SEBA-851613 format. One record per residue (C-alpha): x, y negated, z negated; residue in three letters. Coordinates in steps of 0.2 Angstrom, whole numbers, plus 5000, padded with zeros to 4 digits. Example, Ala and Ser with C-alpha at 12.3 -4.5 7.8 and 13.67 -1.06 7.14 Angstrom:
506250224961Ala506850054964Ser
//
This chain:
483652025097Met483451875110Lys481651865104Ala482251865086Leu483351715088Leu481851625098Ala480751645083Thr481951575070Leu481951395075Ser482151285061Leu481651095060Ala483150995055Val482750825050Ala484150695053Pro484850625037Ala486450535042Trp486550445025Ala487050605017Glu488750625009Asp490150715019Trp491950745016Pro492850615026Ala494250645025Pro494150715007Asp492650744996Trp491850614985Gln491650654967Thr489950654958Asp490250564941Pro488650634932Thr489250704915Pro488850884914Ile489451014901Asp490451144910Trp491051234894Gln490051394897Ala490451404915Val492351384912Asp492251504897Ala491651644909Tyr492751604924Ala494351564914Phe494251674899Pro495751654887Pro495851844885Asp496251864904Gly494851984907Ser494451884923Leu495751794934Arg494951654942Thr496151554953Asp494951414958Ala493251364955Leu492451224965Leu490551164963Ile489851044975Ile488150974975Arg487450884990Asp489150844997Gly489950784981Arg491150874970Ile490350914953Leu491751024945His493451084950Glu494651184941Arg496251284946Tyr497351404937Ala499251404941Ala500051434953Pro498451394963Thr498051214966Thr496851104977Ala498151114991Ser498451304990Thr497751405006Ala497151554997His496851725005Leu494951745007Thr494951935011Trp493151975017Ser492551805016Val493451795033Ser491951905040Lys490651765036Ser491851625043Val492051735059Leu490151745060Ala490051555058Thr491351535072Leu490351655083Leu488851545080Gly489751405088Val490151515103Ala488251575104Gln487751395104Gly488851365119Glu487951505128Gly489451625128Arg488451785122Phe486751845116Gln486451965101Leu485852105113Gln487452095124Asp488352265123Pro490052245115Val490952325130Ala490452175141Arg491752075131Phe492852215124Tyr493152355137Pro493852485125Pro492052495118Met491452575135Gln491652735125Ala490152665115His489052575128Pro487552565117Gln488352465103Val487752285104Arg488552125096Leu487052115085Gly487352285078Asp489152235074Leu488452085065Leu487352195054His488852315051Trp487852445060Ala488952505074Ser488552685070Gly490452725071Leu491152835058Ala492052735045Trp492652745027Gln492852575018Glu493852635004Asp495252534997Tyr496752564986Glu495752674974Tyr495552804988Ala496752775002Pro497052945009Leu495452955020His495152765021Ser494852695038Ser495152515032Val496852555025Val497352645040Ala496752495051Met497552365041Leu499152445036Tyr499652605045Thr499152675062Arg497852545067Gly498852385062Arg499552355079Glu497752345087Asp496352345075Met494952335087Ala495652475097Ala495852585082Tyr494052555078Thr493352585095Ala494252755095Ala493252805080Arg491852935084Pro490052895084Ala489252955068Ala487452905073Gln486552785084Leu486952605083Pro485852485075Gly485052615064Gln485952615048Arg487052485038Phe488752545034Leu489952415028Tyr491452415040Ser492952295042Ser493152385059Gly491552315065Asp492152135060Ser493752165070Asn492852225085Leu491852055084Leu493551965083Ala494152055099Ala492552025108Ala492651845105Leu494251845116Arg493251915130Gly491951775129Met493251645132Leu494251585147Asp496051645148Ala497151545136Gly495751485125Glu495751615111Tyr497251555101Ala496551385098Asp494751425098Tyr494451435079Pro495151265077Trp494451185092Gln492651255089Ala492551255070Leu493951205059Phe494451035067Thr492650975069Pro492451005050Leu494050925045Gly494851085040Ile496751065040Asn497351215029Ser496751365039Ala497951505043Val497151655052Trp498351805054Glu498251905070Arg498652095073Asp499952165085Gly498752145100Ala498551955096Gly496751975090Ser496251875074Tyr496051995059Val494251935057Gly493952055043Ser495152005030Ser496651885034Tyr495951705034Leu496751585022Tyr495951415016Leu496051295002Thr494451294991Ala493951124997Arg494151185015Asp493051345012Leu491751225004Ala491651135021Arg491051305029Ile489751315014Gly489151135017Leu488951165035Leu487851315031Met486951235017Gln486451095030Arg485851225043Asp487351215054Gly487351025056Arg488950925053Trp488550735052Arg487650695068Glu488150855077Arg487251025077Gln488851125077Leu488051295074Val486251315080Pro485051315066Ala484251475073Thr485951565071Trp486051515052Val484351585051Ala484951745058Phe486351755046Asn485151735032Arg483851865038Met484052035030Pro484452185041Phe482852275040Ala483652455041Leu484852425027Ala484552525011Glu484452414996Ala485752464982Val485252404965Pro486352254959Gly487152234976Glu486852094988Ala485952145004Asn486752125021Pro486151985033Gly487051935049Gly488851955042His488251865026Trp487651925009Trp485851895003Leu485051874987Asn483451954993Thr482452084983Ala482052254990Ser480252314990Pro479652334972Gly481452284966Gly482352144958Ala483552024967Arg485352064966Pro485751904957Trp484151884947Pro484651714939His484951634956Ala483551574968Pro482951704981Ala483651594995Asp485451604988Thr486751685000Tyr488551715000Ala490251755009Ala491051884998Leu492851954997Gly493952084989His494552044971Trp493151924968Gly493251794982Gln491551704984Ala490751564993Leu488951544987Tyr487651434996Val486051384986Leu485051284999Pro483651224988Thr484851164975Gln486051094988Lys487451184980Leu489051254987Val490151354975Ile491851424979Val492751544968Arg494451614972Tyr495151754961Ala496251904958Asp495052024949Asp495752194949Arg494352274939Gly492452264939Asp492152144925Ser491651994936Tyr489751984939Gln489051854952His487451834943Asp488451784927Gln489351644935Leu487751584945Leu486751584929Glu487951484919Arg488151354933Val486251334935Leu486051324916Ala487351184915Ala486451084929Leu484851114921Ala485551034905Gly486350884913Glu485950714905Gly485250804890Ala
//
């Protein structure tokens, strides 16, 4: 995997005249008809429950709407969007030389000595090979994630995951696992000097981006719940999106290596494509087509990628269009479709000025 990162070098041309939130976002005054977007995201019949919708183009807010009680100052639970933010934080650590993708997890988290072949890159691809069931409230009795978050694993989520048996060789099969993400969060502690861990997400990522709303819960062992329990306002989550949209650069500083962003956006070659579902990259979700198949979100460009969470949380990044879209929600059904929202946003932008 070291060779992989070496081949992913991206040329990033300096463009210091770009718009950046400092301290808050500027607004783009371009008149755009958002009626079709709002009709889908905030339907009067309540078939979807969108709490926040924020659309940013090239560093400026184009459209912003909230549904009570959520406001622009509400730090909303991101659920599994936390995983992609964790991957971004790890990108800072990787740029500081704290680890490489091929490093065994056990180097930084000793309980993984029971699984010495699992590498950090395997965890980032959700390919640890550990037995896992990512079932939620609809099938809780045999759910690994429910046990980890709420019952016997909640005091030490990484240890619970490390104690799972191996189901197959690591790195050979994608199996979505919140446990893999929490192993990464625990491994991060082993990369840092004593006493650094508690402040590291802020020192390394949040404070440089001007993020002030972040709340990240920790388990009983003191490890960040990297799988699920990060809270951010929509505007602060959009800062993560802008960082990624600009290949890891924040103003004059290359905060996250461009090669790391490229890794996040590279499909995991051994993942089996599921029609209609986004494909896994390095702890982000990609709009790449499987061989002979269609893109998961056919109305969005192929380079679209996203951080996605339970009950409809989403951070979409559309690099070519220089778009960042945040959606917070409380969807308890299956009505929401990523492609439907993206299609309407792109159609509204195509019609601007008409």
